[in-house]
C-alpha positions, 0 to 999 in steps of 0.5 A, a space after each residue: 500500500 503506497 504511503 500518502 504524500 506529504 504536502 510541503 508547508 511553504 513559509 515564504 517565496 522569493 522571486 527575482 525578475 530582471 524585466 520591467 514592472 508591467 511584465 512582472 505585474 502581469 506575471 503575478 496576476 497570472 500566478 494569483 489567478 491560477 492559484 485562485 482557479 485551482 480546485 484545492 484551496 487550502 483552509 488556514 488560520 488567519 494568522 497563517 496569511 501574509 500580512 504584507 508584500 514588499 517590493 524590492 527595487 534591488 537589482 541582481 
């Protein structure tokens, strides 16, 4: 009998993008839309959600 796969718990994600802000915004909208359109929305406590998003203007 196969073991049940464990779902990883992601605490944070860091994206580095070397394009323009408009293209990045388009990418993020698509990423969020794909997440919201997925069939499996995880149920979490309010304390588990992200409080804010920081946009860093640093370049690589």
